[in-house]
Backbone as CSV, one residue per row, in Angstrom:
resi,resn,N_x,N_y,N_z,CA_x,CA_y,CA_z,C_x,C_y,C_z
1,MET,-7.389,11.133,25.357,-7.420,9.485,25.412,-6.602,9.109,25.844
2,HIS,-6.718,7.385,26.102,-6.247,6.598,26.528,-4.668,5.720,25.422
3,ILE,-3.547,5.971,24.874,-2.519,5.246,24.002,-3.107,3.734,23.477
4,LYS,-3.961,3.191,23.978,-4.022,2.246,23.852,-5.458,2.378,23.012
5,GLU,-6.298,3.034,22.986,-7.541,4.053,22.739,-6.986,4.486,21.438
6,LEU,-6.050,5.355,21.543,-5.721,6.181,19.788,-4.529,5.475,19.400
7,PHE,-4.828,3.707,19.109,-3.302,3.075,18.567,-4.802,2.461,18.016
8,SER,-6.182,1.910,18.876,-7.283,0.791,18.816,-7.787,1.258,17.321
9,LEU,-8.092,0.232,16.367,-8.906,0.086,14.976,-10.573,-0.453,15.662
10,LYS,-10.429,-1.130,16.499,-11.656,-1.603,16.645,-13.609,-0.308,16.432
11,ASN,-13.928,-1.476,15.299,-15.715,-1.077,14.840,-14.780,0.099,13.527
12,LYS,-13.350,-0.182,13.246,-13.183,0.203,11.909,-13.221,-0.845,10.707
13,VAL,-14.047,-0.324,9.759,-14.044,-1.154,8.057,-12.073,-0.735,7.342
14,ILE,-11.796,-1.090,7.069,-10.479,-1.118,5.953,-10.770,-1.517,5.255
15,LEU,-10.042,-0.538,3.677,-9.775,-1.981,3.067,-8.195,-1.324,1.947
16,VAL,-7.522,-2.360,1.566,-6.338,-2.882,1.171,-6.231,-3.543,-0.074
17,SER,-6.001,-2.619,-0.856,-6.336,-2.659,-2.569,-4.908,-4.066,-2.405
18,GLY,-4.336,-5.089,-3.549,-3.204,-5.298,-3.028,-3.120,-5.938,-2.119
19,GLY,-3.785,-6.283,-1.057,-3.436,-7.304,0.344,-2.879,-8.719,-0.061
20,ALA,-2.914,-9.469,-0.637,-2.542,-10.504,-1.284,-0.991,-11.026,-1.060
21,GLY,-0.166,-9.773,-1.165,1.135,-9.409,-1.821,1.604,-9.677,-0.931
22,ASN,3.445,-8.596,-1.069,3.737,-10.002,-0.039,3.979,-8.562,1.436
23,TYR,4.199,-7.511,0.492,3.920,-6.353,1.651,2.236,-5.524,2.360
24,GLY,1.190,-6.845,0.715,-0.617,-6.340,1.874,-0.200,-7.602,2.943
25,LYS,-0.094,-7.987,2.666,-0.243,-9.156,3.847,0.608,-9.183,4.864
26,CYS,1.397,-8.535,4.597,1.657,-7.519,6.681,1.128,-6.258,7.201
27,ILE,0.595,-5.592,6.101,-0.716,-4.568,6.458,-1.366,-5.450,6.795
28,VAL,-2.163,-5.578,6.048,-3.820,-6.880,7.003,-3.270,-7.057,8.064
29,GLU,-2.225,-7.809,8.286,-1.928,-8.906,9.777,-2.087,-7.614,10.400
30,GLY,-1.049,-6.431,10.051,-0.866,-5.217,11.298,-2.838,-4.435,11.887
31,LEU,-2.968,-4.216,10.658,-4.826,-3.572,10.813,-5.571,-4.788,11.214
32,ALA,-5.433,-6.385,10.962,-6.465,-7.164,11.828,-6.150,-7.090,13.186
33,GLU,-4.212,-6.728,13.723,-3.913,-7.276,14.714,-4.517,-5.843,15.809
34,ALA,-4.850,-4.721,15.253,-5.151,-3.983,15.657,-6.355,-3.833,16.253
35,ASP,-7.244,-5.389,15.897,-9.245,-4.429,16.050,-10.138,-4.556,15.174
36,ALA,-8.999,-4.528,13.852,-9.875,-3.738,12.822,-10.784,-5.136,12.064
37,THR,-11.991,-4.841,11.334,-12.119,-5.320,9.946,-11.314,-4.969,8.720
38,VAL,-10.861,-6.108,8.190,-10.205,-5.799,7.140,-10.261,-6.494,6.058
39,ILE,-10.527,-6.005,4.763,-11.115,-6.309,3.646,-10.185,-6.261,2.334
40,ILE,-9.588,-7.770,1.853,-8.511,-7.764,1.061,-8.809,-7.455,0.014
41,ALA,-8.618,-6.879,-1.391,-8.710,-6.818,-2.658,-8.183,-6.757,-3.449
42,SER,-8.497,-7.934,-4.736,-7.171,-8.488,-5.145,-8.032,-9.128,-5.895
43,ARG,-7.030,-9.134,-7.789,-7.668,-9.820,-9.056,-7.694,-11.146,-8.938
44,ASN,-6.543,-12.008,-8.040,-6.877,-13.557,-7.750,-7.365,-13.562,-6.329
45,ILE,-8.552,-13.525,-6.811,-9.849,-13.613,-5.424,-9.672,-15.430,-4.811
46,ASP,-9.096,-15.594,-5.432,-9.182,-17.201,-4.595,-7.956,-17.325,-4.033
47,HIS,-6.455,-16.569,-4.021,-5.480,-16.403,-3.610,-5.863,-15.543,-2.229
48,ALA,-6.999,-14.614,-2.533,-6.968,-13.688,-1.555,-8.515,-14.274,-0.566
49,ASN,-8.835,-15.545,-0.792,-10.012,-15.462,0.199,-8.931,-16.906,0.960
50,GLU,-7.830,-17.411,-0.200,-7.132,-18.341,0.949,-6.266,-17.488,2.109
51,VAL,-6.070,-16.591,1.452,-4.898,-15.289,2.543,-6.273,-14.700,3.512
52,ALA,-7.201,-14.457,3.316,-8.522,-13.851,4.222,-8.327,-15.428,5.301
53,ARG,-8.359,-16.223,4.985,-8.741,-17.489,5.679,-8.000,-18.140,6.405
54,SER,-7.053,-17.690,5.789,-5.575,-18.146,7.247,-5.681,-16.932,8.512
55,PHE,-6.152,-15.762,8.070,-6.150,-14.458,9.557,-7.316,-15.468,10.039
56,ARG,-8.122,-15.915,9.215,-9.829,-15.865,10.230,-9.701,-16.890,10.738
57,ALA,-8.331,-17.924,10.772,-8.134,-19.091,11.991,-7.527,-18.827,12.503
58,ARG,-6.292,-17.407,12.972,-6.347,-16.995,13.701,-6.537,-16.203,14.538
59,ASP,-8.719,-15.841,14.230,-9.770,-15.053,14.878,-9.289,-13.301,14.747
60,LEU,-8.764,-13.444,13.468,-8.639,-11.481,13.094,-10.039,-12.037,12.125
61,ASP,-10.199,-10.744,11.736,-11.562,-10.155,11.578,-10.630,-9.831,10.047
62,VAL,-10.716,-10.842,8.757,-10.368,-10.739,7.675,-11.176,-10.526,6.411
63,TYR,-11.760,-10.472,5.359,-12.647,-11.012,4.255,-11.637,-10.928,2.663
64,ALA,-12.050,-11.320,1.852,-11.660,-11.234,0.015,-12.511,-10.279,-0.195
65,LEU,-12.274,-9.819,-1.262,-13.092,-9.225,-3.165,-12.452,-8.619,-4.365
66,CYS,-13.099,-8.911,-5.103,-12.562,-8.865,-5.809,-12.167,-7.531,-6.948
67,LEU,-10.667,-7.074,-7.521,-10.689,-5.786,-7.502,-9.602,-6.046,-8.982
68,ASP,-9.635,-5.638,-9.807,-9.228,-5.407,-11.173,-9.319,-3.646,-11.070
69,GLN,-7.963,-3.576,-10.623,-8.055,-2.113,-10.654,-7.328,-1.730,-11.806
70,GLY,-7.184,-1.983,-13.041,-7.637,-1.223,-14.187,-8.406,-1.145,-15.102
71,ASP,-9.169,-1.870,-14.421,-11.145,-1.918,-15.271,-11.873,-0.890,-14.374
72,HIS,-12.192,0.070,-14.960,-13.814,1.242,-13.629,-14.497,0.580,-13.499
73,GLN,-15.169,-0.597,-14.520,-16.186,-0.775,-13.830,-16.214,-2.086,-12.606
74,SER,-14.970,-2.704,-12.338,-14.563,-3.199,-11.541,-14.691,-2.537,-10.129
75,VAL,-14.329,-1.543,-10.136,-13.664,-0.687,-8.551,-15.359,-0.526,-8.805
76,LEU,-15.715,-0.032,-8.959,-17.450,0.392,-8.817,-17.959,-0.678,-8.297
77,GLN,-17.652,-1.275,-9.088,-18.243,-3.093,-8.387,-17.875,-3.080,-7.170
78,LEU,-17.052,-3.153,-6.629,-16.065,-3.126,-5.437,-16.328,-2.018,-4.456
79,LYS,-17.326,-0.906,-4.678,-17.337,-0.121,-3.894,-19.300,-0.607,-4.061
80,LYS,-19.913,-0.959,-4.328,-21.293,-1.336,-3.703,-21.188,-2.455,-3.332
81,GLN,-19.704,-3.194,-3.773,-20.160,-5.253,-2.617,-19.377,-3.691,-1.141
82,LEU,-18.619,-3.405,-1.085,-18.305,-2.905,0.978,-19.371,-1.909,0.628
83,LEU,-20.206,-1.326,0.849,-21.519,-0.895,1.068,-22.640,-2.015,1.454
84,GLU,-22.720,-3.019,0.194,-23.370,-3.905,0.309,-22.966,-4.755,1.920
85,LYS,-22.232,-5.396,2.282,-21.855,-6.568,3.256,-20.853,-5.667,4.475
86,PHE,-20.614,-4.552,3.945,-19.608,-3.793,5.045,-20.309,-2.018,5.260
87,LYS,-20.849,-1.511,5.083,-22.045,-0.829,5.368,-21.088,0.927,5.287
88,LYS,-19.727,0.466,5.382,-19.081,2.086,5.048,-18.020,2.028,5.274
89,LEU,-16.979,2.709,4.870,-15.131,2.407,4.573,-14.700,3.522,5.507
90,ASP,-14.154,2.736,6.798,-13.127,4.128,8.124,-12.298,4.522,6.910
91,VAL,-11.049,3.486,6.050,-9.427,3.783,6.018,-9.440,2.574,4.581
92,PHE,-8.726,3.866,3.876,-8.545,3.048,2.190,-7.008,2.750,2.560
93,ILE,-6.329,1.470,2.427,-4.412,1.141,2.185,-4.633,0.957,0.637
94,ASN,-3.958,2.005,0.170,-4.058,2.200,-1.761,-2.761,1.676,-1.953
95,ASN,-2.409,-0.038,-2.042,-1.161,-0.987,-2.311,-1.310,-1.480,-3.642
96,ALA,-2.315,-1.733,-4.218,-2.264,-2.340,-5.387,-1.341,-2.379,-6.516
97,VAL,-0.577,-3.249,-7.269,0.816,-2.379,-7.824,0.428,-3.235,-9.093
98,SER,0.223,-3.327,-10.333,0.903,-4.437,-11.513,2.381,-3.525,-12.258
99,ARG,3.281,-5.261,-12.182,4.778,-5.125,-13.147,4.773,-5.772,-14.104
100,PRO,4.207,-4.678,-15.497,4.180,-5.962,-16.284,5.492,-5.362,-17.041
101,MET,6.284,-4.145,-16.999,8.029,-3.949,-17.417,8.440,-4.440,-16.070
102,LYS,9.167,-5.337,-16.811,10.869,-6.203,-16.836,12.057,-5.637,-15.964
103,GLY,12.343,-3.918,-17.029,13.351,-3.913,-16.887,13.769,-3.125,-18.134
104,TYR,14.772,-1.643,-17.941,14.479,-0.658,-19.063,14.132,-0.861,-20.538
105,ASP,14.282,-2.144,-21.282,13.959,-2.707,-22.615,13.070,-2.801,-22.349
106,SER,12.103,-3.195,-21.791,10.749,-4.046,-21.834,9.848,-3.254,-23.691
107,ALA,9.149,-3.836,-23.610,8.009,-2.629,-24.668,7.207,-1.811,-24.198
108,ILE,7.565,-0.963,-25.121,6.661,0.339,-24.271,5.471,0.192,-24.141
109,THR,4.650,-0.989,-24.786,3.190,-1.450,-24.241,2.828,-1.580,-22.727
110,ASP,3.936,-2.666,-22.497,3.909,-3.106,-20.656,4.145,-1.563,-20.202
111,PHE,4.982,-0.961,-20.259,4.604,1.008,-19.956,3.455,1.044,-19.291
112,ALA,2.648,1.377,-20.648,1.107,1.482,-21.161,0.099,0.782,-20.430
113,GLU,0.736,-0.360,-20.364,-0.363,-1.270,-19.123,0.322,-1.356,-18.156
114,SER,1.238,-0.955,-17.870,1.809,-0.266,-16.197,0.816,1.051,-15.559
115,MET,0.765,2.016,-16.661,-0.291,3.330,-16.058,-1.585,2.816,-15.641
116,GLN,-1.632,1.745,-16.301,-3.598,2.004,-16.700,-3.973,1.156,-15.555
117,VAL,-3.043,0.632,-14.543,-3.091,0.075,-13.279,-2.791,1.065,-12.311
118,ASN,-1.211,0.780,-12.512,-0.627,2.704,-11.317,-1.265,3.477,-11.645
119,ALA,-1.210,4.138,-12.491,-1.487,5.279,-12.786,-3.430,5.678,-12.734
120,THR,-3.727,5.628,-13.501,-5.243,5.866,-14.188,-5.964,4.865,-12.798
121,GLY,-5.823,3.877,-12.814,-6.135,3.080,-11.868,-6.096,3.373,-9.986
122,SER,-5.289,3.630,-10.577,-4.577,3.974,-8.624,-5.950,5.704,-8.435
123,MET,-5.608,6.520,-9.380,-6.699,7.600,-8.864,-8.363,7.496,-9.190
124,ASP,-8.548,6.181,-10.291,-10.005,6.004,-10.145,-10.468,5.202,-8.792
125,ILE,-9.310,4.013,-8.184,-9.794,3.517,-6.684,-9.661,4.709,-5.950
126,LEU,-8.831,5.704,-6.080,-8.579,6.438,-4.646,-10.027,7.364,-4.649
127,ARG,-10.933,7.929,-5.527,-11.377,8.959,-5.485,-12.780,7.898,-5.609
128,GLU,-12.601,6.461,-5.827,-13.650,6.166,-5.149,-14.143,5.899,-3.844
129,MET,-13.203,5.622,-3.666,-12.527,5.476,-2.108,-13.282,6.587,-1.233
130,ALA,-12.771,7.518,-1.894,-12.676,8.922,-0.645,-14.118,8.897,-0.937
131,GLU,-14.995,8.478,-1.396,-16.106,9.255,-1.770,-16.949,8.705,-0.162
132,LEU,-16.652,6.678,-0.113,-17.088,6.524,0.958,-16.428,6.874,2.007
133,ILE,-15.133,6.645,2.128,-14.789,7.607,3.120,-15.483,8.783,3.502
134,VAL,-15.805,9.573,2.791,-16.627,10.711,3.277,-17.913,11.331,3.691
135,ALA,-18.959,10.026,2.918,-20.581,9.980,3.671,-19.952,9.461,4.714
136,ASN,-18.915,8.765,5.134,-18.864,8.106,6.993,-18.486,8.971,7.583
137,GLY,-18.238,10.364,7.387,-17.984,10.861,8.857,-16.745,11.569,8.092
138,GLY,-15.422,10.859,7.358,-14.236,10.838,7.849,-13.583,9.830,8.297
139,GLY,-12.020,9.910,7.389,-10.912,8.503,7.803,-9.638,8.336,7.535
140,SER,-9.206,7.817,7.071,-7.896,7.817,6.922,-7.468,7.116,5.698
141,ILE,-6.639,7.695,3.820,-6.197,7.245,2.977,-4.453,6.808,2.963
142,VAL,-4.208,5.870,3.511,-2.644,5.244,3.549,-2.032,5.491,1.450
143,ASN,-1.844,5.820,0.780,-0.747,5.458,-0.061,0.351,4.864,-0.084
144,ILE,0.514,3.436,-0.103,1.957,2.626,-0.547,2.683,3.027,-1.450
145,GLY,3.690,3.188,-1.304,4.856,3.732,-2.309,5.867,3.149,-2.579
146,SER,6.312,4.082,-2.725,8.103,3.507,-2.536,9.971,4.208,-1.990
147,MET,10.935,3.899,-1.493,11.889,5.125,-1.523,11.795,5.287,-3.512
148,MET,11.989,4.398,-4.188,12.271,4.808,-5.354,11.117,5.669,-5.845
149,GLY,10.241,6.288,-5.270,9.542,7.430,-5.718,10.300,8.523,-5.437
150,MET,11.613,8.300,-4.825,11.530,9.601,-4.279,13.834,10.038,-4.624
151,PHE,13.953,8.682,-5.431,15.244,8.550,-5.251,15.852,8.037,-7.151
152,GLY,16.528,8.001,-7.674,17.108,7.280,-8.661,17.794,5.955,-8.222
153,PRO,17.858,4.887,-9.352,18.150,4.142,-8.704,19.542,3.608,-8.411
154,ASP,20.278,2.650,-7.421,21.258,2.198,-7.003,21.790,1.487,-7.565
155,LEU,22.882,1.341,-8.888,22.750,0.141,-10.216,23.503,-0.860,-9.416
156,SER,24.612,0.102,-8.809,25.358,-0.997,-8.100,25.383,-2.305,-6.948
157,ASN,24.111,-2.303,-6.375,23.203,-3.152,-5.752,23.184,-4.094,-7.005
158,TYR,22.887,-4.674,-8.088,23.125,-5.165,-8.396,23.875,-5.814,-9.062
159,GLU,24.970,-5.821,-9.402,26.504,-5.788,-9.406,26.276,-7.753,-8.566
160,GLY,27.180,-7.900,-9.759,27.287,-9.407,-9.096,25.670,-10.328,-9.269
161,THR,24.871,-10.051,-9.620,23.626,-10.961,-10.174,23.050,-10.780,-11.093
162,GLU,21.868,-11.582,-11.406,21.344,-11.467,-12.774,20.051,-10.398,-13.361
163,MET,19.777,-9.898,-11.998,18.526,-9.362,-11.935,17.981,-7.990,-12.523
164,GLY,19.366,-7.406,-13.870,18.334,-6.395,-15.043,18.748,-4.945,-14.658
165,THR,17.879,-4.480,-14.996,17.626,-3.016,-14.790,16.659,-2.853,-14.296
166,PRO,16.175,-2.650,-12.900,15.275,-1.697,-12.426,13.912,-1.376,-13.833
167,PRO,12.754,-1.597,-13.340,11.692,-0.889,-14.665,12.075,0.320,-14.431
168,PRO,11.633,1.171,-15.103,11.253,2.879,-15.044,9.843,3.319,-14.515
169,ASP,8.541,2.113,-14.971,7.180,2.360,-14.254,7.799,2.927,-12.826
170,TYR,7.874,2.106,-12.509,7.879,1.735,-11.409,8.574,2.707,-10.645
171,PHE,9.280,3.903,-10.978,9.826,5.158,-10.992,8.985,6.467,-10.962
172,PHE,8.677,5.450,-11.639,7.670,7.166,-12.807,6.492,6.976,-11.737
173,HIS,5.810,5.889,-11.523,4.362,6.058,-10.867,4.829,6.600,-9.168
174,ASN,5.427,6.078,-8.665,5.802,5.685,-7.014,6.290,7.561,-7.070
175,ALA,6.606,7.888,-7.721,6.971,9.229,-7.994,5.679,10.560,-8.406
176,GLY,5.211,9.783,-8.874,3.839,10.714,-9.210,3.003,10.601,-7.811
177,LEU,2.690,9.287,-7.518,2.291,8.837,-6.493,2.144,9.752,-4.936
178,LEU,3.675,10.643,-4.672,3.976,11.496,-3.741,2.803,12.715,-3.833
179,ASN,3.017,13.406,-5.087,2.508,14.988,-5.345,1.156,14.392,-4.979
180,LEU,0.563,13.491,-5.344,-0.955,13.004,-5.578,-1.685,12.542,-4.105
181,THR,-0.421,11.968,-3.393,-0.900,12.281,-2.183,-1.074,13.613,-1.827
182,ARG,-0.419,14.404,-1.951,-0.366,16.378,-1.179,-1.756,16.321,-1.623
183,TYR,-1.539,16.255,-3.544,-2.563,16.758,-3.509,-4.408,16.483,-3.388
184,MET,-4.032,15.381,-3.278,-5.386,14.320,-2.054,-5.858,14.882,-1.042
185,ALA,-4.799,15.477,-0.022,-4.955,15.825,1.062,-5.331,17.277,1.405
186,GLN,-5.267,17.876,-0.162,-5.521,19.521,0.178,-7.058,19.304,-0.561
187,VAL,-7.327,18.615,-1.996,-8.773,18.262,-2.218,-9.751,17.848,-0.841
188,LEU,-9.547,17.463,-0.370,-10.481,16.397,1.098,-10.345,17.420,2.229
189,ALA,-9.610,18.225,1.973,-9.849,19.434,3.417,-11.055,19.440,4.049
190,GLY,-11.074,19.874,4.445,-12.446,20.444,5.328,-13.988,18.874,5.065
191,LYS,-13.281,17.936,4.794,-14.057,16.522,4.645,-13.737,15.866,5.561
192,ASN,-13.026,16.056,6.686,-12.003,15.341,7.507,-11.886,13.912,7.249
193,VAL,-10.576,13.837,5.805,-9.599,12.999,5.801,-8.401,12.492,5.748
194,ARG,-7.995,12.242,6.027,-6.302,12.274,6.612,-5.789,11.701,4.811
195,VAL,-4.381,11.607,4.333,-3.896,10.955,3.173,-2.191,11.182,3.374
196,ASN,-1.938,9.691,3.429,-0.430,9.631,3.435,-0.167,9.278,2.476
197,CYS,1.638,9.336,3.171,2.286,7.735,1.636,3.712,7.428,3.343
198,ILE,3.628,6.019,2.773,4.651,4.892,2.739,5.094,5.112,2.015
199,SER,6.831,5.455,1.718,7.405,5.035,0.994,8.950,4.165,1.532
200,PRO,8.297,2.684,1.825,9.042,1.269,2.441,10.277,1.793,1.243
201,GLY,11.505,1.009,1.859,12.748,0.690,0.949,12.826,-0.978,0.874
202,GLY,13.607,-1.001,0.295,12.929,-3.018,0.125,12.882,-3.378,1.422
203,LEU,11.795,-4.935,0.828,11.368,-6.243,2.159,12.092,-7.561,1.296
204,PHE,13.202,-7.441,2.027,13.123,-9.649,1.999,12.606,-10.063,1.422
205,ASN,12.742,-10.683,0.870,12.403,-11.578,-0.211,13.246,-12.964,-0.407
206,HIS,13.856,-12.906,0.107,14.644,-14.499,-0.816,16.021,-13.459,-1.883
207,GLN,15.829,-12.150,-2.242,16.789,-12.455,-3.451,18.334,-12.908,-3.219
208,PRO,19.105,-12.505,-4.281,20.171,-13.195,-4.613,20.742,-12.453,-3.316
209,GLU,22.221,-13.341,-3.214,23.046,-13.453,-1.665,23.267,-11.713,-1.875
210,ALA,24.207,-11.950,-3.989,25.016,-10.653,-4.349,24.521,-9.661,-4.266
211,PHE,23.196,-9.031,-3.904,22.414,-8.307,-3.919,22.287,-7.851,-2.220
212,LEU,21.808,-8.700,-1.518,21.140,-9.129,-0.614,22.824,-7.874,0.211
213,ASN,23.880,-8.895,-0.451,25.185,-8.244,0.407,25.091,-6.672,-0.377
214,ASN,25.095,-6.656,-1.469,25.502,-5.315,-1.875,24.490,-3.943,-0.982
215,TYR,23.164,-4.400,-0.663,21.744,-3.711,-0.145,22.653,-3.223,1.245
216,CYS,22.360,-4.186,1.754,22.530,-4.069,3.763,23.767,-3.181,4.189
217,LYS,24.686,-3.794,3.635,26.202,-2.704,4.332,25.863,-1.017,3.600
218,LYS,24.883,-0.598,2.979,25.033,0.656,3.058,23.797,1.161,3.767
219,VAL,22.836,0.424,4.855,22.044,0.565,5.750,22.338,0.350,6.678
220,PRO,22.441,1.364,7.181,23.113,1.684,8.286,22.222,0.477,9.959
221,LEU,20.701,-0.069,9.842,20.343,-0.991,10.393,21.215,-2.369,10.129
222,LYS,21.636,-2.507,8.731,22.470,-3.446,8.134,21.241,-4.808,7.276
223,ARG,20.052,-4.059,7.290,19.825,-5.519,7.683,17.803,-4.943,6.244
224,MET,17.722,-5.180,5.389,16.298,-5.511,4.479,15.283,-4.863,5.640
225,ALA,13.743,-5.069,5.027,12.650,-4.072,5.767,12.434,-5.649,5.809
226,ASN,11.297,-6.578,6.955,11.316,-8.045,7.485,9.553,-7.552,7.569
227,LYS,8.610,-8.318,8.045,7.352,-8.631,8.082,6.494,-7.658,8.870
228,ASP,7.361,-7.351,9.883,6.741,-6.585,11.169,7.457,-4.942,10.227
229,ASP,7.647,-4.687,9.868,8.087,-3.111,9.938,7.134,-2.454,9.428
230,ILE,6.218,-2.577,8.787,5.234,-1.947,8.501,4.093,-1.401,8.956
231,LYS,3.673,-3.008,9.521,2.940,-3.294,10.360,2.238,-1.520,11.443
232,GLY,3.233,-1.017,12.333,2.948,-0.165,12.709,2.705,1.493,12.509
233,LEU,3.763,1.288,11.473,3.451,2.556,10.652,2.242,2.755,9.741
234,VAL,2.076,1.378,9.465,0.478,1.585,8.744,-0.856,1.983,9.619
235,VAL,-0.379,0.967,11.263,-1.707,1.612,12.375,-1.603,3.120,13.202
236,LEU,-0.356,3.285,12.733,-0.296,4.910,12.919,-1.082,5.774,12.085
237,LEU,-1.223,5.125,10.712,-1.783,6.413,9.869,-3.119,5.677,9.463
238,SER,-3.367,5.258,10.050,-4.927,4.683,9.910,-5.688,5.187,11.171
239,SER,-5.182,4.871,12.188,-5.399,5.341,13.881,-5.827,7.085,14.075
240,GLU,-6.667,6.900,15.611,-6.577,8.667,16.066,-5.279,9.018,16.152
241,ALA,-3.874,8.102,16.419,-2.813,8.490,16.727,-2.200,8.973,16.298
242,GLY,-2.342,9.405,14.426,-1.694,9.871,13.891,-2.750,10.950,13.132
243,ALA,-3.859,11.254,13.835,-4.843,12.013,13.569,-4.522,13.535,12.949
244,TYR,-3.297,13.703,13.558,-3.072,15.350,12.857,-1.694,15.261,12.536
245,ILE,-1.345,14.028,11.595,-0.778,13.614,10.193,-0.706,13.937,9.241
246,ASN,-1.061,14.820,8.305,-1.688,14.828,6.899,-1.011,15.313,5.829
247,GLY,-1.324,14.622,4.637,-0.094,15.502,3.296,1.062,14.628,3.191
248,GLU,1.392,13.923,4.395,3.071,13.590,4.382,3.351,12.328,3.721
249,ASN,4.641,12.615,3.532,5.452,11.213,3.274,6.184,10.517,3.935
250,ILE,6.458,9.258,4.460,6.932,8.982,5.311,7.818,7.617,4.927
251,LEU,9.610,8.158,4.557,10.320,7.226,4.582,10.459,6.209,4.749
252,MET,10.647,4.950,4.892,11.049,3.919,5.651,11.883,2.475,5.665
253,ASP,13.150,2.784,5.526,14.144,2.521,4.632,15.504,2.447,5.477
254,GLY,15.405,2.305,6.991,15.995,1.863,7.841,17.465,2.890,8.288
255,GLY,17.008,3.841,7.327,18.154,4.954,7.693,19.386,4.977,6.126
256,LEU,18.614,4.104,5.608,19.640,3.866,3.352,19.869,5.265,2.742
257,ASN,18.322,6.207,3.315,18.884,7.686,2.142,19.649,8.565,3.453
258,ALA,19.746,7.978,4.089,19.539,9.482,5.253,20.724,10.198,5.052
């Protein structure tokens, strides 16, 4: 197969949960630029529709559906709407997260709320979307995690800032997502469904100057990730170009943890 065909996502229907967020929009853009039909799933449907319209204005095939990942009935409704409106699902990008915890001292009820979306909700939507992909003859699932699922926090990055201690739920659920990726790859063996994970480093989002200086001096590339860095990797794992990559976690951190 020609290399352009291997990377093409033409005629593929792809769902991106949390597709209206910072990394979500980068992912949606890359997939749509590779000629996929992309559906953004978000709790804030008005914002998701606005994002989808902005992509369609550029002749990219992007739409929006509502999803509250912490609500099983909302997951089932999304599944039903996908079949009604798009007839199939080829690829699922599991990217939605909730961030109720703001630091180490946040209320324990915030941790429980986080797990409802980021652990229970993640497993719920993975299982339901995998069923659609299997029914369509196979495809790909890509979990979007974080390098924080692989390493403890480097608290020196926060020196000279008022950002506080990073929240523990973020580390907990991203670490679990890595092994859940391996689990799903094994459970779906023989069904032509690949399951992989991307663990990005920090994405530039106008963080405080002290944080940027502390962080970037440790990265061999001397910068945080930009909005294009994840696009090629997510297209690789979604397309035939990644057809023999399965059960893997790919660290995308500019060499920070090399």
